RODO-2510 file (C-alpha; in nm, 4 decimals, decimal comma):
residues 451
     n   res          X          Y          Z
     1     x     0,7053    -4,3338    -3,3941
     2     x     0,4006    -4,5256    -3,2481
     3     x     0,2116    -4,3484    -2,9612
     4     x     0,2711    -4,6322    -2,7109
     5     x     0,6550    -4,6149    -2,7780
     6     x     0,6428    -4,2393    -2,7434
     7     x     0,4621    -4,2439    -2,4274
     8     x     0,7043    -4,4853    -2,2889
     9     x     1,0122    -4,2738    -2,3959
    10     x     0,8470    -3,9777    -2,2335
    11     x     0,8198    -4,1634    -1,9146
    12     x     1,1713    -4,2689    -1,9074
    13     x     1,2662    -3,9226    -1,9842
    14     x     1,0608    -3,7744    -1,6858
    15     x     1,1976    -4,0570    -1,4548
    16     x     1,5596    -3,9684    -1,5504
    17     x     1,4626    -3,5949    -1,4958
    18     x     1,3430    -3,6784    -1,1517
    19     x     1,6456    -3,8907    -1,0791
    20     x     1,8898    -3,6272    -1,1908
    21     x     1,7458    -3,3465    -0,9845
    22     x     1,6475    -3,5774    -0,6634
    23     x     1,8216    -3,4300    -0,3518
    24     x     2,1002    -3,6621    -0,2724
    25     x     2,1367    -3,8176     0,0895
    26     x     2,4153    -3,9731     0,2963
    27     x     2,7713    -3,9628     0,1587
    28     x     2,6138    -3,8506    -0,1876
    29     x     2,5012    -3,5123    -0,0324
    30     x     2,8785    -3,3861     0,0375
    31     x     2,8869    -3,0562    -0,1311
    32     x     2,5551    -3,0700    -0,2900
    33     x     2,4481    -2,7340    -0,1206
    34     x     2,5871    -2,4017     0,0059
    35     x     2,5645    -2,2332     0,3373
    36     x     2,3473    -1,9591     0,1815
    37     x     2,0812    -2,2279     0,1244
    38     x     1,9962    -2,2315     0,5017
    39     x     1,8813    -1,9652     0,7338
    40     x     2,0532    -1,8987     1,0638
    41     x     1,9004    -1,9789     1,4012
    42     x     1,8894    -1,6135     1,4599
    43     x     1,6618    -1,5620     1,1949
    44     x     1,4122    -1,7987     1,3710
    45     x     1,4659    -1,6336     1,7094
    46     x     1,2347    -1,3136     1,6904
    47     x     0,8894    -1,5452     1,6276
    48     x     1,0150    -1,8604     1,7920
    49     x     1,2032    -1,7175     2,0733
    50     x     1,0773    -1,9734     2,3636
    51     x     1,1855    -2,2792     2,1381
    52     x     1,5014    -2,0794     2,0385
    53     x     1,6056    -2,0661     2,3864
    54     x     1,5346    -2,4233     2,4553
    55     x     1,7390    -2,5338     2,1564
    56     x     2,0212    -2,2671     2,2638
    57     x     2,0825    -2,4628     2,5790
    58     x     2,0594    -2,8171     2,4279
    59     x     2,3184    -3,0340     2,2895
    60     x     2,1921    -2,9900     1,9599
    61     x     2,3109    -2,6447     1,9619
    62     x     2,6637    -2,7516     2,0803
    63     x     2,7011    -3,0865     1,8407
    64     x     2,9905    -2,9183     1,6652
    65     x     3,1133    -2,6918     1,9384
    66     x     3,1003    -2,9074     2,2485
    67     x     3,4618    -2,9510     2,3650
    68     x     3,4962    -3,3239     2,3790
    69     x     3,3510    -3,3533     2,0198
    70     x     3,6039    -3,0874     1,8952
    71     x     3,8751    -3,2891     2,0580
    72     x     3,7496    -3,6340     1,9429
    73     x     3,7092    -3,4929     1,5833
    74     x     4,0169    -3,2837     1,5428
    75     x     4,2847    -3,4723     1,7388
    76     x     4,1639    -3,8213     1,6713
    77     x     3,9142    -3,8839     1,3648
    78     x     4,0904    -3,6041     1,1403
    79     x     4,4316    -3,7122     1,2243
    80     x     4,3556    -4,0996     1,1971
    81     x     4,2129    -4,0286     0,8560
    82     x     4,5355    -3,8478     0,7349
    83     x     4,7477    -4,1287     0,8542
    84     x     4,5035    -4,4223     0,7185
    85     x     4,3286    -4,3732     0,3769
    86     x     4,0799    -4,6190     0,4683
    87     x     3,9330    -4,3770     0,7032
    88     x     3,9070    -4,0764     0,4784
    89     x     3,5253    -4,0939     0,4921
    90     x     3,5263    -4,0821     0,8664
    91     x     3,6396    -3,7162     0,8915
    92     x     3,3854    -3,6149     0,6392
    93     x     3,1122    -3,8098     0,7636
    94     x     3,1265    -3,7036     1,1380
    95     x     2,9985    -3,3757     1,0162
    96     x     2,6830    -3,4972     0,8461
    97     x     2,5503    -3,5318     1,1982
    98     x     2,7330    -3,2829     1,4019
    99     x     2,7154    -2,9822     1,1603
   100     x     2,5039    -3,1066     0,8625
   101     x     2,5260    -2,7537     0,7023
   102     x     2,9106    -2,7601     0,6637
   103     x     2,8722    -3,1113     0,5391
   104     x     2,6264    -3,0086     0,2743
   105     x     2,8353    -2,7216     0,1887
   106     x     3,1224    -2,9374     0,1297
   107     x     3,3154    -2,7577     0,4068
   108     x     3,5024    -3,0559     0,5540
   109     x     3,6911    -3,0622     0,7739
   110     x     3,5208    -2,7318     0,8768
   111     x     3,7282    -2,4765     1,0730
   112     x     3,7838    -2,5288     1,4502
   113     x     3,4738    -2,4050     1,6472
   114     x     3,4573    -2,0181     1,6695
   115     x     3,5178    -1,9444     1,2981
   116     x     3,2411    -2,0356     1,0733
   117     x     2,8702    -2,1176     1,0201
   118     x     2,9614    -2,4835     1,1180
   119     x     2,9292    -2,3671     1,4688
   120     x     2,5466    -2,3557     1,4195
   121     x     2,5381    -2,7391     1,4643
   122     x     2,2206    -2,8872     1,4427
   123     x     1,9695    -2,6049     1,3950
   124     x     1,6100    -2,5028     1,3193
   125     x     1,6577    -2,5078     0,9246
   126     x     1,8538    -2,8253     0,9155
   127     x     1,5838    -3,0278     1,0935
   128     x     1,2765    -2,8363     0,9485
   129     x     1,3793    -2,8879     0,5925
   130     x     1,4246    -3,2560     0,6089
   131     x     1,1504    -3,4353     0,4143
   132     x     1,2348    -3,8047     0,4755
   133     x     1,5260    -4,0415     0,4333
   134     x     1,6785    -4,2595     0,1636
   135     x     1,6545    -4,6637     0,1989
   136     x     1,4926    -4,8889     0,4354
   137     x     1,7115    -4,8023     0,7481
   138     x     1,7792    -4,4503     0,8833
   139     x     2,1520    -4,4440     0,9670
   140     x     2,4778    -4,2478     0,8594
   141     x     2,2882    -3,9182     0,7997
   142     x     2,0824    -4,0344     0,4990
   143     x     1,8285    -3,7828     0,5625
   144     x     1,6941    -3,5883     0,2623
   145     x     1,7157    -3,2208     0,2942
   146     x     1,5216    -2,9787     0,0795
   147     x     1,6112    -2,6198     0,1828
   148     x     1,3803    -2,3215     0,0770
   149     x     1,0646    -2,1278     0,1864
   150     x     0,8770    -2,4292     0,2810
   151     x     0,9495    -2,5673     0,6619
   152     x     0,8302    -2,9121     0,7669
   153     x     0,6342    -2,9284     1,1093
   154     x     0,3827    -3,1332     1,2788
   155     x     0,0785    -2,9045     1,1959
   156     x    -0,1619    -2,8946     0,9240
   157     x    -0,2312    -2,5481     0,7636
   158     x    -0,5886    -2,5979     0,9367
   159     x    -0,4213    -2,6177     1,2749
   160     x    -0,1634    -2,3364     1,2635
   161     x    -0,1638    -1,9789     1,1967
   162     x     0,0025    -1,8625     0,8783
   163     x     0,3580    -1,7676     0,9027
   164     x     0,4698    -1,4123     0,7760
   165     x     0,8383    -1,5537     0,7139
   166     x     0,7751    -1,8776     0,5437
   167     x     0,5512    -2,1498     0,4057
   168     x     0,4308    -2,4447     0,6651
   169     x     0,4147    -2,7907     0,5210
   170     x     0,2606    -3,0756     0,7333
   171     x     0,5347    -3,3604     0,7702
   172     x     0,4366    -3,6815     0,9467
   173     x     0,8119    -3,7845     0,9055
   174     x     0,9338    -3,5083     1,1737
   175     x     0,7192    -3,7079     1,4262
   176     x     0,8672    -4,0560     1,3529
   177     x     1,1679    -4,2127     1,5356
   178     x     1,3008    -4,2723     1,2100
   179     x     1,3722    -3,9068     1,1765
   180     x     1,5786    -3,9418     1,4806
   181     x     1,7478    -4,2624     1,3562
   182     x     1,9033    -4,0842     1,0489
   183     x     2,1713    -3,9670     1,3018
   184     x     2,1322    -4,2009     1,6036
   185     x     2,2171    -4,4966     1,4144
   186     x     2,5690    -4,5237     1,2797
   187     x     2,7430    -4,7893     1,0857
   188     x     3,1337    -4,7807     1,0699
   189     x     3,3760    -4,8650     0,8100
   190     x     3,3819    -5,2275     0,9236
   191     x     2,9979    -5,2660     0,8930
   192     x     2,9499    -5,2421     1,2660
   193     x     2,6370    -5,0541     1,4261
   194     x     2,8561    -4,8419     1,6592
   195     x     2,5440    -4,6373     1,7387
   196     x     2,2040    -4,7986     1,7428
   197     x     1,9757    -4,5952     1,9681
   198     x     1,6989    -4,6076     1,7398
   199     x     1,7664    -4,9825     1,6452
   200     x     1,7296    -5,0513     2,0253
   201     x     1,4140    -4,8574     2,0630
   202     x     1,2735    -5,0832     1,7601
   203     x     1,3669    -5,3854     1,9227
   204     x     1,2142    -5,2856     2,2717
   205     x     0,8744    -5,2915     2,4245
   206     x     0,8209    -4,9143     2,3862
   207     x     0,8183    -4,9255     1,9900
   208     x     0,5356    -5,1769     2,0028
   209     x     0,3456    -4,9513     2,2436
   210     x     0,3790    -4,6519     2,0024
   211     x     0,5885    -4,4422     2,2585
   212     x     0,8467    -4,2430     2,0214
   213     x     1,1814    -4,0868     2,0727
   214     x     1,0200    -3,7395     2,0842
   215     x     0,7895    -3,8356     2,3514
   216     x     1,0669    -3,8487     2,5941
   217     x     1,3130    -3,6157     2,4542
   218     x     1,0757    -3,3569     2,3343
   219     x     0,8072    -3,3622     2,5660
   220     x     0,4761    -3,1794     2,5159
   221     x     0,3293    -2,8932     2,7121
   222     x     0,0358    -2,6459     2,6549
   223     x     0,1558    -2,3070     2,4658
   224     x     0,2606    -2,1670     2,1450
   225     x     0,5449    -2,2344     1,9043
   226     x     0,5441    -1,9027     1,7645
   227     x     0,4521    -1,5620     1,9324
   228     x     0,1707    -1,5060     1,6691
   229     x     0,0765    -1,8783     1,6503
   230     x    -0,2260    -2,0452     1,8013
   231     x    -0,2215    -2,2127     2,1378
   232     x    -0,1965    -2,5948     2,1605
   233     x    -0,1976    -2,8543     2,4333
   234     x     0,1004    -3,0531     2,2690
   235     x     0,3897    -2,7918     2,1866
   236     x     0,7041    -3,0152     2,1530
   237     x     0,9649    -2,8731     2,3978
   238     x     1,3191    -2,8343     2,2192
   239     x     1,4953    -2,9257     2,4988
   240     x     1,6394    -3,2790     2,3749
   241     x     1,7399    -3,3643     2,7200
   242     x     1,9512    -3,7057     2,7414
   243     x     2,2967    -3,8247     2,8090
   244     x     2,4473    -3,4934     2,8832
   245     x     2,1701    -3,3998     3,1338
   246     x     2,2167    -3,4981     3,4951
   247     x     1,8345    -3,4585     3,5580
   248     x     1,7681    -3,6963     3,2733
   249     x     2,0145    -3,9546     3,3895
   250     x     1,9129    -3,9350     3,7574
   251     x     1,6770    -4,2287     3,8485
   252     x     1,6981    -4,4003     3,5092
   253     x     1,7868    -4,7207     3,6846
   254     x     1,5723    -4,8131     3,9896
   255     x     1,8267    -4,9880     4,2415
   256     x     1,7846    -5,2125     4,5653
   257     x     2,0028    -5,3928     4,7846
   258     x     1,9361    -5,6665     5,0306
   259     x     2,1356    -5,9450     5,2358
   260     x     2,0702    -6,2836     5,2945
   261     x     2,1465    -6,2570     5,6667
   262     x     2,0229    -5,9823     5,8978
   263     x     2,2593    -6,0934     6,1792
   264     x     2,6162    -6,2103     6,1298
   265     x     2,9635    -6,2456     6,3040
   266     x     3,3142    -6,1424     6,1963
   267     x     3,4290    -6,4069     5,9754
   268     x     3,0973    -6,5164     5,8505
   269     x     2,9920    -6,5026     5,4710
   270     x     2,7179    -6,2801     5,3800
   271     x     2,5505    -6,2567     5,0126
   272     x     2,3976    -5,9221     4,9016
   273     x     2,1930    -5,9129     4,6089
   274     x     2,1367    -5,5873     4,4010
   275     x     1,8472    -5,5562     4,1716
   276     x     1,8782    -5,2952     3,8845
   277     x     1,5662    -5,2185     3,6974
   278     x     1,5639    -4,9966     3,3952
   279     x     1,2449    -4,8223     3,4495
   280     x     1,2839    -4,5010     3,2429
   281     x     1,4633    -4,5296     2,8875
   282     x     1,3093    -4,6659     2,5718
   283     x     1,6643    -4,8112     2,4630
   284     x     1,9467    -4,9511     2,6499
   285     x     2,1455    -4,7793     2,8960
   286     x     2,3907    -4,6622     2,8185
   287     x     2,3287    -4,5918     2,4583
   288     x     2,4574    -4,3887     2,1786
   289     x     2,8483    -4,3206     2,2332
   290     x     2,8714    -4,6509     2,3891
   291     x     3,2447    -4,6311     2,3211
   292     x     3,2837    -4,3491     2,5497
   293     x     3,0013    -4,4069     2,7924
   294     x     3,0488    -4,5920     3,1251
   295     x     2,8044    -4,6965     3,4071
   296     x     2,9182    -4,8791     3,6954
   297     x     2,7978    -5,0298     4,0352
   298     x     2,9977    -4,9656     4,3486
   299     x     2,9069    -5,1444     4,6697
   300     x     3,0646    -5,0343     4,9989
   301     x     3,0180    -5,1356     5,3641
   302     x     3,0576    -4,9100     5,6665
   303     x     3,0736    -5,0414     6,0184
   304     x     2,9659    -4,9023     6,3315
   305     x     3,2963    -4,7328     6,3834
   306     x     3,3043    -4,5705     6,0394
   307     x     3,5391    -4,8353     5,8810
   308     x     3,4589    -4,8600     5,5110
   309     x     3,4993    -5,1895     5,3124
   310     x     3,4848    -5,2402     4,9148
   311     x     3,2904    -5,5302     4,8085
   312     x     3,3767    -5,6877     4,4635
   313     x     3,1059    -5,8301     4,2424
   314     x     3,0580    -6,1942     4,2215
   315     x     3,1578    -6,2908     3,8386
   316     x     2,8977    -6,4755     3,6279
   317     x     3,1301    -6,6594     3,3965
   318     x     3,0053    -6,5265     3,0528
   319     x     3,2598    -6,5031     2,7795
   320     x     3,4250    -6,1622     2,7734
   321     x     3,3032    -6,0859     3,1301
   322     x     3,6442    -5,9302     3,2231
   323     x     3,5495    -5,6122     3,0117
   324     x     3,2528    -5,5495     3,2563
   325     x     3,4318    -5,5733     3,5965
   326     x     3,6657    -5,2983     3,7153
   327     x     4,0310    -5,3668     3,6357
   328     x     4,3714    -5,1888     3,6442
   329     x     4,4310    -5,3358     3,2746
   330     x     4,5524    -5,0979     3,0078
   331     x     4,3384    -5,0011     2,6726
   332     x     4,2976    -4,7643     2,4009
   333     x     4,6389    -4,8349     2,2435
   334     x     4,5098    -4,7466     1,8988
   335     x     4,4973    -4,3732     1,9973
   336     x     4,8736    -4,3735     1,9409
   337     x     4,8326    -4,3641     1,5697
   338     x     4,6432    -4,0183     1,5485
   339     x     4,8328    -3,8918     1,8637
   340     x     5,1690    -3,9742     1,6882
   341     x     5,2817    -4,1923     1,9777
   342     x     5,3861    -4,5031     1,8078
   343     x     5,4704    -4,6743     2,1411
   344     x     5,1732    -4,5626     2,3197
   345     x     5,0951    -4,8277     2,5999
   346     x     4,7376    -4,7102     2,6597
   347     x     4,5599    -4,5608     2,9610
   348     x     4,3515    -4,7562     3,2306
   349     x     4,0732    -4,9001     3,0781
   350     x     3,8045    -4,8275     3,3264
   351     x     3,9598    -4,4863     3,4564
   352     x     3,8672    -4,4284     3,8104
   353     x     3,6326    -4,7273     3,8579
   354     x     3,7335    -4,9191     4,1474
   355     x     3,8735    -5,2695     4,0953
   356     x     3,5938    -5,5225     4,1264
   357     x     3,3046    -5,2903     4,0481
   358     x     3,0427    -5,4236     3,7955
   359     x     3,0572    -5,2236     3,4658
   360     x     2,7469    -5,1911     3,2428
   361     x     2,8927    -5,1524     2,8982
   362     x     2,9593    -5,2961     2,5639
   363     x     3,3343    -5,2857     2,4878
   364     x     3,4466    -5,1565     2,1183
   365     x     3,7279    -5,3697     2,0172
   366     x     3,9764    -5,2417     1,7365
   367     x     4,1161    -5,4834     1,4486
   368     x     4,3800    -5,5995     1,6958
   369     x     4,1046    -5,6910     1,9510
   370     x     4,1942    -5,4106     2,2040
   371     x     3,9188    -5,1842     2,3674
   372     x     3,8903    -4,8575     2,1830
   373     x     3,6977    -4,5373     2,2177
   374     x     3,7367    -4,4690     1,8343
   375     x     3,4197    -4,5996     1,7007
   376     x     3,5185    -4,5682     1,3279
   377     x     3,7938    -4,8121     1,4236
   378     x     3,5732    -5,0673     1,5689
   379     x     3,5949    -5,4108     1,4084
   380     x     3,4111    -5,6433     1,6698
   381     x     3,2595    -5,5928     2,0132
   382     x     3,2831    -5,7316     2,3636
   383     x     2,9650    -5,8774     2,5268
   384     x     2,6715    -5,6358     2,5341
   385     x     2,6154    -5,5924     2,9221
   386     x     2,3902    -5,2957     2,9061
   387     x     2,0678    -5,2747     3,0700
   388     x     1,7945    -5,2889     2,8293
   389     x     1,4489    -5,1168     2,8442
   390     x     1,2381    -5,2640     3,1389
   391     x     1,5122    -5,5221     3,1983
   392     x     1,6155    -5,6057     3,5471
   393     x     1,9707    -5,7300     3,6126
   394     x     2,0725    -5,8945     3,9359
   395     x     2,4161    -5,8710     4,0692
   396     x     2,5601    -6,0644     4,3729
   397     x     2,8315    -5,9658     4,6079
   398     x     2,9515    -6,2488     4,8343
   399     x     3,1505    -6,1064     5,1256
   400     x     3,3567    -6,2556     5,4033
   401     x     3,2976    -6,0345     5,6990
   402     x     3,6419    -5,9160     5,7982
   403     x     3,7481    -6,0371     6,1604
   404     x     3,8291    -5,6762     6,2527
   405     x     3,4673    -5,5486     6,1635
   406     x     3,3196    -5,3595     6,4479
   407     x     3,0160    -5,4971     6,6183
   408     x     2,7054    -5,3176     6,5935
   409     x     2,5086    -5,1946     6,2625
   410     x     2,6737    -5,2623     5,9324
   411     x     2,5425    -5,0299     5,6495
   412     x     2,6082    -5,1451     5,2953
   413     x     2,5351    -4,9255     5,0103
   414     x     2,5003    -4,9839     4,6505
   415     x     2,5568    -4,6843     4,4398
   416     x     2,5220    -4,6515     4,0532
   417     x     2,7219    -4,4080     3,8619
   418     x     2,7459    -4,2784     3,5077
   419     x     2,9928    -4,0895     3,3077
   420     x     2,9962    -3,9477     2,9651
   421     x     3,3698    -4,0472     2,8878
   422     x     3,6242    -4,2777     3,0917
   423     x     3,8117    -4,0619     3,3166
   424     x     4,1694    -4,1822     3,2181
   425     x     4,0783    -4,0879     2,8581
   426     x     3,9468    -3,7508     2,9632
   427     x     4,2339    -3,6705     3,1565
   428     x     4,4772    -3,7691     2,8572
   429     x     4,2944    -3,5622     2,6145
   430     x     4,2409    -3,2639     2,8493
   431     x     3,8559    -3,2804     2,8894
   432     x     3,8545    -3,3851     3,2550
   433     x     3,4816    -3,2280     3,2852
   434     x     3,3460    -3,4866     3,0377
   435     x     3,4454    -3,7467     3,2794
   436     x     3,2235    -3,5845     3,5736
   437     x     3,0370    -3,8995     3,7255
   438     x     2,6456    -3,8559     3,7601
   439     x     2,4738    -4,0287     4,0423
   440     x     2,2329    -4,2384     3,8841
   441     x     2,0849    -4,4016     4,1978
   442     x     2,1614    -4,5584     4,5341
   443     x     2,0072    -4,7714     4,7931
   444     x     2,1213    -4,8927     5,1499
   445     x     2,0582    -5,2004     5,3480
   446     x     2,1797    -5,2971     5,7139
   447     x     2,2667    -5,5943     5,9218
   448     x     2,3718    -5,6450     6,2835
   449     x     2,7264    -5,7720     6,3500
   450     x     2,7787    -5,9494     6,6913
   451     x     3,0893    -6,0107     6,8812
***
């Protein structure tokens, strides 16, 4: 054989060897590892105690055990997949982000929380063994995991003190938004982006300025990452505070209200304008599990005698706007299939939101065009009426003052609320705490009512 041909053959054999032994990603990684390939979080605790305690109270540590995630997975996703073979990949794939170790071990569906290592959720040895992602876009758990003695981190060997337990490998990838996007972008079986937090960031102003996910959700402070480690000025805090943290949500939107008149009489018409400015998020608000999240603006007037009046928002007239104004209409009928309720009529679409309040959401629509909270069953969307990063939305409330309104000072208050799950769905599925409303912001204005 000629030398040139021999070299080509050897190159092809080597390439085939590399492909054969390359770590799979995404759906292909199912069952490619074992639980024993990964260390437990408790293994990391002695040296990284402070970081362990931060992670322990974060949602990362509860990605599988959190009550609503358990209900949504076992009572909706798993049951839906049993009844419709087109969704078989759903009950496997949920685990790729909520309990990656169980997914990699092929333990799907895992046992209910409390019975296996799946309970470790998203933990130290998962994130610190990710070396990159497959393809051009991070989504649907297409991270590449290389478990073993080497742990990926943000420090070079020159910056860090050698670990007595493992090798430290510098990784630029763990500092990138794409690292987060592997789970915070999701495409459903219909090809719809049902989660796009990273994509929203990428299209927004913060990505152009180099502000990353980690800068807001893993803020930096002086300290040590390990008890024997060097002191650094920029230790990443493993708090991951976000949608489940009332303190993080508070003040996300700046809110102001003003009237067009400062003095009026009963029966007269007054127009109130509310300005809402997204001053804090690098993505849209709400984001992530948008099928569950609900943000709404309530405007109420209180007269001098303490009587309270609700003001409905002025419609703007855009297509699909009905999904963004509080109503008593029913929705979520597609839950009837997994819940074994063939005649399920649905529950109130907006839960306890008052009729006429403005809702900031993007409605997820099932194949029949009905609003759904089952993101895997989303074929289309309603209008995206969320508040983008650094976006200001103006809402008006035109109000005919009642003839019985008391003379004196009328106080009008605009209040913005956020809830992780629509209250009607939370009540139906037995997770009422998930619908607890968080106060985002509020502001009041006054006008004088004459006899």
